[in-house]
C-alpha positions as CSV (number, residue, x, y, z in Angstrom):
1,M,-1.3,19.1,-28.9
2,S,0.3,15.7,-27.8
3,N,3.7,15.8,-26.5
4,A,4.1,13.3,-29.5
5,A,3.5,15.8,-31.6
6,S,5.8,18.4,-30.9
7,S,9.0,19.1,-33.1
8,P,11.8,17.1,-33.1
9,A,14.3,19.7,-32.1
10,T,11.8,21.1,-29.2
11,L,11.1,17.4,-27.9
12,V,14.8,16.5,-27.3
13,A,15.7,19.9,-25.9
14,N,13.2,19.6,-23.0
15,R,12.8,15.8,-23.0
16,G,15.3,15.7,-19.8
17,A,13.4,18.4,-18.2
18,I,10.1,17.0,-19.0
19,T,11.5,13.3,-17.5
20,A,13.1,15.1,-14.0
21,C,9.9,16.9,-13.6
22,V,7.3,13.8,-14.3
23,I,9.9,11.6,-12.1
24,L,9.8,14.3,-9.1
25,A,5.7,13.9,-9.1
26,V,6.1,10.1,-8.8
27,I,8.6,10.0,-6.4
28,M,6.6,12.3,-4.2
29,Q,3.6,10.2,-4.7
30,A,5.8,6.9,-3.9
31,L,7.1,8.0,-0.7
32,D,4.0,9.0,0.8
33,T,3.1,5.4,0.5
34,T,5.7,4.4,3.2
35,I,7.4,7.8,4.8
36,A,4.4,8.2,7.0
37,N,4.7,4.5,8.5
38,V,7.7,5.4,11.2
39,A,5.9,8.4,12.8
40,L,2.7,6.8,13.4
41,P,3.4,5.9,17.0
42,Y,4.4,9.6,17.1
43,I,1.2,11.0,15.4
44,Q,-0.8,8.6,17.4
45,G,0.0,10.4,20.5
46,S,-0.2,13.8,19.1
47,V,-3.7,12.8,18.2
48,S,-4.8,10.8,21.0
49,A,-5.7,7.9,18.6
50,S,-5.5,4.0,19.9
51,A,-3.5,1.6,18.2
52,D,-6.2,0.5,15.9
53,Q,-7.5,4.1,15.1
54,I,-4.2,5.6,13.9
55,N,-3.8,2.9,11.2
56,W,-6.7,4.9,9.4
57,V,-3.9,7.4,8.4
58,L,-2.9,4.6,6.3
59,T,-6.0,3.1,5.0
60,S,-7.7,6.4,4.1
61,Y,-5.1,7.3,1.8
62,I,-5.0,3.9,-0.1
63,V,-8.4,3.7,-0.2
64,A,-9.0,7.2,-1.8
65,A,-5.8,6.5,-4.2
66,A,-7.9,3.2,-5.1
67,I,-11.3,4.9,-6.0
68,M,-9.6,7.7,-7.9
69,T,-7.2,5.6,-9.7
70,P,-9.4,4.0,-12.7
71,P,-11.0,7.2,-14.1
72,S,-7.6,8.9,-14.4
73,G,-7.9,8.4,-18.1
74,F,-11.2,9.9,-18.3
75,L,-10.1,13.3,-16.7
76,A,-7.2,13.6,-18.7
77,A,-9.1,12.9,-21.8
78,K,-12.1,15.3,-21.0
79,F,-9.7,17.9,-19.3
80,G,-6.5,17.7,-20.6
81,R,-3.5,15.5,-19.2
82,K,-1.5,18.3,-18.1
83,R,-4.2,20.2,-16.4
84,V,-5.3,17.3,-14.5
85,L,-2.0,16.6,-13.6
86,L,-1.2,19.8,-12.3
87,A,-4.2,19.8,-10.3
88,A,-3.1,16.6,-8.8
89,I,0.0,18.1,-8.1
90,A,-1.4,21.4,-6.4
91,G,-4.0,19.2,-4.6
92,F,-1.6,16.5,-2.9
93,V,1.0,19.4,-1.9
94,A,-2.0,21.4,-0.4
95,A,-3.9,18.2,1.2
96,S,0.1,17.6,2.3
97,V,0.3,20.8,4.2
98,L,-3.3,20.4,5.8
99,C,-1.9,17.0,7.2
100,G,0.9,18.5,8.9
101,L,-1.3,21.1,10.3
102,A,-3.8,18.8,11.7
103,Q,-4.6,18.7,15.1
104,S,-7.1,15.8,15.8
105,L,-7.4,11.8,14.2
106,N,-10.6,13.4,12.1
107,Q,-8.4,16.1,10.7
108,I,-5.3,13.9,9.4
109,V,-7.7,11.0,8.4
110,A,-9.8,13.5,6.2
111,F,-6.6,15.5,4.6
112,R,-5.1,11.9,4.0
113,L,-8.2,11.2,2.2
114,L,-7.6,14.5,0.0
115,Q,-4.1,13.5,-0.4
116,G,-5.0,10.0,-2.1
117,L,-7.8,11.5,-3.9
118,F,-5.1,14.1,-5.8
119,G,-2.3,11.9,-5.7
120,A,-4.2,8.7,-7.5
121,S,-3.2,10.1,-11.0
122,L,0.0,11.5,-10.6
123,V,1.8,7.9,-11.2
124,P,-0.5,7.1,-14.6
125,L,-0.5,10.4,-16.0
126,S,3.2,10.6,-15.2
127,Q,3.8,7.4,-16.7
128,G,1.7,8.4,-20.3
129,I,3.9,11.6,-20.9
130,L,7.1,9.8,-20.7
131,L,5.5,7.1,-22.8
132,D,4.6,10.1,-25.3
133,I,7.8,11.6,-25.4
134,Y,10.3,8.4,-26.0
135,T,10.5,6.6,-29.2
136,A,9.4,2.8,-29.1
137,E,12.9,1.9,-29.0
138,E,13.8,4.3,-26.1
139,R,10.3,3.2,-24.0
140,G,12.2,0.4,-22.5
141,S,15.2,2.3,-20.2
142,A,12.4,5.1,-20.0
143,M,10.1,2.8,-18.1
144,A,13.0,1.2,-16.1
145,L,13.8,4.5,-14.6
146,F,10.2,4.8,-14.1
147,G,10.1,1.8,-11.9
148,V,12.8,3.0,-10.1
149,S,11.4,6.1,-9.3
150,V,8.1,4.1,-7.8
151,M,10.5,1.7,-5.6
152,V,12.3,4.6,-4.1
153,G,9.5,5.3,-1.9
154,P,9.7,2.1,-0.1
155,V,13.7,2.1,0.3
156,L,14.3,5.9,1.1
157,G,10.4,6.8,2.9
158,P,11.2,4.8,6.3
159,V,14.4,6.1,6.3
160,I,13.6,9.8,5.7
161,G,10.5,9.7,7.9
162,G,12.8,8.3,10.7
163,W,15.2,11.1,10.1
164,L,12.4,14.4,10.0
165,T,10.6,12.4,13.0
166,D,13.5,12.1,15.2
167,N,15.2,15.6,13.9
168,I,12.5,17.9,13.5
169,S,8.9,16.9,13.9
170,W,6.6,14.2,12.5
171,R,4.6,17.0,10.6
172,W,7.6,17.1,8.7
173,V,7.0,13.8,6.6
174,F,4.3,15.5,5.4
175,Y,6.0,19.2,4.5
176,I,8.6,17.7,2.6
177,N,6.3,17.1,-0.4
178,V,6.1,21.1,-0.4
179,P,9.2,21.5,-2.1
180,I,9.2,18.6,-4.4
181,G,5.8,19.3,-5.8
182,A,6.8,22.9,-6.3
183,L,9.8,21.7,-8.7
184,A,7.4,19.3,-10.4
185,F,4.7,21.7,-10.9
186,A,7.2,24.7,-12.1
187,G,8.7,21.9,-14.5
188,I,5.3,21.0,-16.0
189,V,3.9,24.3,-16.5
190,I,7.2,25.5,-18.7
191,Y,8.0,22.3,-20.2
192,V,5.2,19.9,-20.9
193,T,2.5,20.9,-23.4
194,E,-1.4,19.6,-23.4
195,T,-3.3,17.3,-25.0
196,K,-5.9,17.2,-27.4
197,L,-9.6,17.0,-25.4
198,D,-12.3,14.3,-26.1
199,A,-15.5,16.1,-26.0
200,L,-16.8,12.3,-26.4
201,A,-15.2,11.1,-23.4
202,K,-17.6,9.3,-21.0
203,L,-17.6,8.1,-17.7
204,D,-20.1,5.3,-16.3
205,W,-20.9,7.4,-13.3
206,F,-23.2,5.1,-11.7
207,G,-20.8,2.2,-11.8
208,F,-18.3,4.3,-10.6
209,G,-20.5,5.9,-8.1
210,M,-21.2,2.2,-6.9
211,M,-17.9,1.2,-6.4
212,S,-16.6,3.9,-4.4
213,L,-19.6,3.5,-1.9
214,G,-18.9,-0.3,-1.8
215,I,-15.3,0.6,-1.0
216,A,-15.7,3.3,1.4
217,S,-18.3,1.6,3.2
218,L,-16.2,-2.1,3.4
219,Q,-13.6,-0.1,4.8
220,L,-15.4,2.0,7.4
221,F,-16.8,-1.6,8.3
222,L,-13.4,-3.0,8.7
223,D,-11.9,0.0,10.3
224,R,-14.4,0.7,13.3
225,G,-15.7,-2.9,13.6
226,E,-13.5,-3.4,16.5
227,Q,-13.9,-0.2,18.1
228,L,-17.8,-0.8,18.0
229,N,-17.9,-4.4,18.5
230,W,-18.7,-5.5,15.3
231,F,-22.3,-6.2,14.3
232,A,-23.6,-5.3,18.1
233,S,-23.2,-1.7,16.3
234,G,-26.1,-0.2,14.2
235,E,-23.6,1.9,12.6
236,I,-21.8,-1.3,11.6
237,M,-25.0,-3.4,10.3
238,I,-25.6,0.0,8.1
239,E,-22.2,0.2,6.7
240,A,-22.2,-3.5,6.2
241,I,-25.4,-3.4,4.2
242,V,-24.6,-0.6,2.2
243,C,-21.0,-2.2,1.5
244,A,-23.6,-5.5,0.1
245,A,-26.3,-3.6,-1.8
246,A,-23.6,-1.0,-3.5
247,F,-21.5,-4.1,-5.0
248,Y,-24.5,-6.0,-5.7
249,L,-25.7,-3.2,-7.6
250,L,-22.3,-2.9,-9.6
251,I,-22.0,-6.5,-10.6
252,V,-26.0,-6.1,-11.7
253,H,-25.2,-2.9,-13.5
254,T,-21.8,-4.4,-15.2
255,L,-23.6,-7.7,-16.2
256,T,-26.0,-5.8,-18.0
257,A,-25.1,-2.3,-19.0
258,E,-23.9,-1.7,-22.8
259,K,-20.7,0.2,-21.7
260,S,-19.8,-0.2,-17.9
261,F,-17.1,1.3,-15.4
262,V,-16.0,-2.6,-15.2
263,N,-15.4,-4.6,-18.2
264,P,-17.0,-8.2,-17.5
265,K,-14.9,-9.7,-20.5
266,L,-11.9,-9.0,-18.5
267,F,-12.9,-11.8,-15.9
268,L,-13.3,-14.5,-18.8
269,D,-9.6,-14.8,-18.9
270,R,-8.4,-17.1,-16.7
271,N,-5.0,-15.8,-15.9
272,F,-6.5,-12.3,-15.4
273,S,-8.9,-13.7,-12.8
274,V,-6.3,-15.5,-10.9
275,S,-4.1,-12.5,-11.0
276,M,-6.2,-10.5,-9.7
277,L,-6.7,-12.7,-6.5
278,F,-2.7,-13.1,-6.4
279,I,-2.5,-9.2,-6.6
280,F,-5.1,-9.0,-3.9
281,V,-3.1,-11.6,-1.3
282,I,0.2,-9.8,-2.0
283,G,-1.4,-6.3,-1.2
284,I,-2.5,-7.6,2.4
285,T,1.0,-9.1,3.1
286,Y,3.1,-6.5,2.2
287,L,1.8,-3.3,3.4
288,A,0.0,-5.2,6.2
289,S,3.4,-6.0,7.5
290,L,4.9,-2.6,7.1
291,A,2.0,-1.4,9.6
292,L,2.6,-4.3,12.1
293,M,6.7,-3.6,12.1
294,T,6.5,0.2,13.1
295,P,4.5,-0.1,16.2
296,Y,6.7,-3.5,17.1
297,L,10.1,-1.8,16.6
298,Q,9.3,1.7,18.0
299,T,6.9,0.6,20.8
300,L,7.7,-3.3,21.9
301,M,11.7,-3.0,21.1
302,G,11.9,0.8,22.3
303,Y,14.0,1.8,19.0
304,P,14.2,5.4,18.3
305,V,12.1,6.8,15.0
306,I,15.4,7.0,13.1
307,T,16.7,3.6,14.0
308,A,13.1,1.8,13.1
309,G,13.6,3.5,9.9
310,I,17.1,2.6,8.8
311,V,16.4,-1.1,9.6
312,M,13.1,-1.5,7.6
313,G,15.2,0.3,5.0
314,P,16.6,-2.9,3.4
315,R,13.2,-4.2,2.8
316,G,12.6,-2.2,0.0
317,L,16.4,-2.5,-1.4
318,G,15.6,-6.2,-1.6
319,T,12.7,-5.7,-3.6
320,M,14.2,-3.2,-6.3
321,L,17.5,-5.5,-6.8
322,C,15.2,-8.6,-7.5
323,M,13.1,-6.5,-9.6
324,F,16.3,-6.1,-11.5
325,I,17.3,-9.8,-11.5
326,V,13.7,-10.9,-12.5
327,G,13.9,-8.3,-15.4
328,K,16.6,-10.5,-16.9
329,L,14.9,-13.7,-16.1
330,I,11.7,-13.2,-17.8
331,G,11.6,-15.2,-20.7
332,K,14.4,-17.4,-19.8
333,V,12.3,-19.0,-16.6
334,D,8.8,-19.8,-16.3
335,S,6.9,-17.2,-14.8
336,R,5.2,-19.2,-12.8
337,L,8.3,-20.7,-11.1
338,L,9.2,-16.5,-10.3
339,L,5.9,-16.3,-8.7
340,V,6.1,-19.5,-6.5
341,T,9.6,-18.3,-5.7
342,G,8.4,-15.2,-4.8
343,L,5.4,-16.0,-2.4
344,G,8.2,-19.0,-0.9
345,L,10.3,-16.3,0.1
346,T,7.6,-14.1,1.7
347,A,6.1,-17.0,3.9
348,W,9.5,-17.6,4.9
349,A,10.1,-14.4,6.1
350,M,6.6,-14.3,8.1
351,Y,7.4,-17.7,9.3
352,D,10.8,-16.2,11.0
353,M,9.1,-13.5,12.2
354,T,6.3,-15.8,14.3
355,G,9.4,-16.6,16.5
356,W,10.5,-13.1,17.3
357,T,10.5,-11.6,20.4
358,P,11.5,-7.7,21.4
359,D,15.1,-9.3,22.2
360,V,15.7,-10.4,18.7
361,S,18.3,-8.8,16.8
362,Q,18.7,-6.0,14.1
363,W,20.7,-8.3,12.0
364,T,17.8,-10.5,12.0
365,I,15.0,-7.8,11.5
366,V,17.6,-6.3,8.4
367,S,17.8,-10.0,6.9
368,V,14.1,-11.0,7.2
369,G,13.0,-7.8,5.9
370,F,15.2,-7.8,3.1
371,I,14.1,-11.4,2.0
372,Q,10.6,-10.2,2.2
373,G,11.6,-7.3,0.1
374,A,13.2,-9.8,-2.3
375,G,9.8,-12.1,-2.3
376,L,8.4,-8.8,-3.4
377,G,10.5,-8.3,-6.0
378,F,9.9,-12.0,-7.4
379,L,6.3,-11.4,-7.6
380,F,5.6,-8.3,-9.4
381,V,7.1,-8.4,-12.6
382,P,6.4,-12.1,-13.2
383,L,2.9,-11.6,-12.1
384,T,1.9,-8.6,-14.3
385,T,3.1,-10.7,-17.5
386,I,0.8,-13.4,-16.6
387,A,-2.0,-11.3,-15.9
388,F,-1.8,-9.6,-19.1
389,S,-0.1,-12.2,-21.3
390,T,-3.2,-13.7,-22.6
391,L,-5.7,-10.7,-22.8
392,P,-6.6,-8.8,-25.9
393,A,-4.7,-5.9,-26.5
394,H,-7.5,-3.2,-26.6
395,M,-8.5,-4.7,-23.0
396,R,-5.2,-4.0,-21.5
397,G,-5.8,-0.4,-20.3
398,D,-8.9,-1.8,-18.6
399,G,-6.9,-4.4,-16.9
400,T,-4.3,-2.3,-15.6
401,G,-7.0,0.0,-14.0
402,L,-8.8,-2.7,-12.1
403,Y,-5.7,-4.8,-11.2
404,N,-4.1,-2.0,-9.7
405,L,-7.6,-1.5,-7.6
406,S,-7.5,-5.1,-6.3
407,R,-4.0,-4.5,-4.9
408,N,-4.7,-0.9,-3.2
409,I,-8.0,-2.8,-1.6
410,G,-6.2,-5.6,-0.5
411,S,-3.7,-3.3,0.9
412,S,-6.7,-1.3,3.1
413,V,-8.0,-4.3,3.6
414,G,-5.0,-5.8,5.1
415,I,-4.0,-3.2,7.3
416,S,-7.4,-3.0,9.0
417,I,-7.8,-6.7,9.7
418,V,-4.4,-7.0,11.1
419,S,-4.8,-4.1,13.4
420,A,-8.3,-5.2,14.6
421,L,-6.7,-8.5,15.1
422,L,-3.8,-7.2,17.1
423,V,-6.1,-5.6,19.6
424,E,-8.5,-8.0,20.0
425,N,-6.4,-11.0,20.4
426,A,-4.0,-8.7,22.6
427,Q,-7.1,-8.6,25.1
428,V,-8.2,-12.1,24.6
429,N,-4.0,-13.4,25.8
430,H,-4.6,-11.0,28.5
431,E,-7.4,-12.6,29.9
432,S,-6.4,-16.2,29.7
433,I,-2.8,-15.6,31.2
434,A,-4.1,-13.5,33.6
435,A,-6.8,-16.2,34.8
436,Y,-3.4,-18.3,36.1
437,V,-2.4,-14.8,38.4
438,T,-3.6,-15.6,41.8
439,P,-2.3,-15.9,45.2
440,F,-2.5,-19.4,45.1
441,N,-0.2,-20.2,42.3
442,R,3.1,-21.0,43.7
443,A,5.0,-19.9,40.9
444,F,4.5,-16.3,42.0
445,E,6.5,-17.0,45.4
446,A,10.0,-16.9,43.6
447,T,8.9,-13.8,42.0
448,A,7.8,-12.0,44.9
449,A,11.2,-10.4,45.3
450,Q,11.2,-9.0,42.4
451,G,8.1,-7.0,42.9
452,L,5.8,-9.4,41.0
453,N,3.6,-10.1,44.0
454,P,0.1,-10.6,43.5
455,L,-1.1,-9.9,47.1
456,T,0.0,-6.7,46.9
457,A,-1.2,-3.1,44.8
458,A,2.3,-2.5,43.4
459,G,3.0,-6.2,42.8
460,R,-0.7,-6.9,40.8
461,A,0.1,-3.4,38.5
462,A,3.9,-4.7,37.5
463,L,2.0,-8.0,36.8
464,N,-0.4,-6.6,34.3
465,E,2.5,-4.7,32.6
466,V,4.5,-8.0,32.0
467,I,1.2,-10.1,31.0
468,T,0.4,-6.9,28.7
469,L,3.7,-7.1,27.2
470,Q,3.7,-11.0,26.6
471,S,-0.2,-11.0,25.2
472,T,0.6,-8.0,22.6
473,I,4.3,-10.1,21.3
474,I,1.7,-13.5,21.1
475,A,-0.7,-11.0,19.0
476,Y,1.9,-9.9,17.0
477,I,3.2,-13.9,16.0
478,D,-0.7,-14.3,15.5
479,D,-0.9,-11.9,12.9
480,F,2.6,-13.0,11.1
481,K,1.1,-16.7,11.3
482,L,-1.9,-15.2,9.4
483,L,0.2,-13.2,7.0
484,M,2.5,-16.4,6.4
485,L,-0.6,-18.9,5.7
486,M,-2.3,-16.4,3.5
487,S,1.2,-16.4,1.4
488,L,1.1,-20.3,1.4
489,A,-2.4,-20.7,0.4
490,V,-2.6,-19.1,-2.9
491,I,0.7,-20.9,-3.8
492,P,-1.5,-23.9,-5.2
493,L,-3.6,-21.6,-7.5
494,A,-0.3,-21.0,-9.4
495,L,-1.3,-23.9,-11.1
496,L,-4.6,-22.6,-12.8
497,L,-2.0,-20.3,-15.0
498,R,-1.2,-20.8,-18.3
499,K,2.2,-20.4,-19.7
500,P,1.9,-17.6,-22.4
501,K,3.4,-18.6,-25.4
502,V,4.7,-15.0,-26.2
503,A,5.3,-12.2,-23.6
504,P,3.2,-9.2,-24.6
505,A,5.0,-6.1,-25.2
506,M,3.8,-3.7,-22.4
507,D,5.2,-1.9,-19.4
508,H,5.4,-4.1,-16.4
509,S,5.9,-0.8,-14.2
510,A,2.2,-0.2,-14.4
511,V,1.7,-2.2,-11.5
512,M,3.9,-0.6,-8.9
513,E,1.8,2.5,-9.0
């Protein structure tokens, strides 16, 4: 029986407890999107991974969540929302423990995949329960609370992750899910009632399979390409062919099947199609920049992990604050103007970061992070409003799943691309700078007394260390410049968006999963 069908007395008595339980589940999932970032250098040392390999810990989780988010509705209809939610919490907690126990890179990547697979349905199912137990008049306040709980992750994740790593161990960034998950699981078992099963619920397994295969092979291609020298490797060739074939079959199937996994009519709506591209780029710029900041702060600047977490925290505060401000402006200010403002703030932050060196002040890092977070806050709600404003009501469910899929893929692709470019550009820069380091370069006569003498073994080693540092700094600048240009490049697309005549009555927090 659906929660919506429960007696009024029972509903009122249990509503607070139900809300607390599902919010805990959402916070647990939201924390894991950022809490592991600050611990990455420590995890890298424990599992003996290279700089580009360690980001698989992030991308594996995002890709798995992206793949499993769209079929969440089918699973809930087929097996019951309460059962699926309990299985998701139990599986997520178990996978978290396994991540904490992992002894190798392969193990932690595999367990992060499990985390993503189980965690994908936590947010949409929890949101569905909240929509059921509150009346139409109360749903606005409930969704505001839901949105805040989702944004707790970016705010508290780096700080909590830094404190746990510094005071206990990086493994506790995963173990912390155990008490949170246990409370959420117990509360849902006690207070949440089961929904009716739909024996006729069906899933387009072929379309889902081709989409999953295409995304997985694309991610493997991007993650392992730099390590295996791209198309010089047979493995990379196979992954590229499989990716292209899977997406080709998905497109053909989508256009010819009677009821496909992806509804092709969605793309006939111009606002939705352009918004899909926008959210893809936003996914790239936000999480990719987070993945860059962690090693920059801890490796290049020598920040302790707790300090790195604290200076990254204001980024989430900027997002949360501006989301509240934008929520008041929606309907009063053109959403396209808010969207351009958000992209402009993001580009501004990235531009400032192209001038960074390891000597940059903490205040600069905090303020620029806050500006970038503010830009994101200006993007989420207006973009969702525009994306779904002209979409028919019966298509919004499919549209939400595809929209979030695009954001997740953008995040994983962005992390992979900037990580590969960081390694490659550092090597290219090192070679370019080292070409000037010769015994015949008179510039080194002045530095010989400082131990930077190219004529001695110790001097050459010291010079190599300096060149490595400088080439890495330039590689980071190149990545920040790329993210800045991407933010600027999509601004003209705002001209293609149509201003909605009437804002749809929908939940804007759906995009924050």
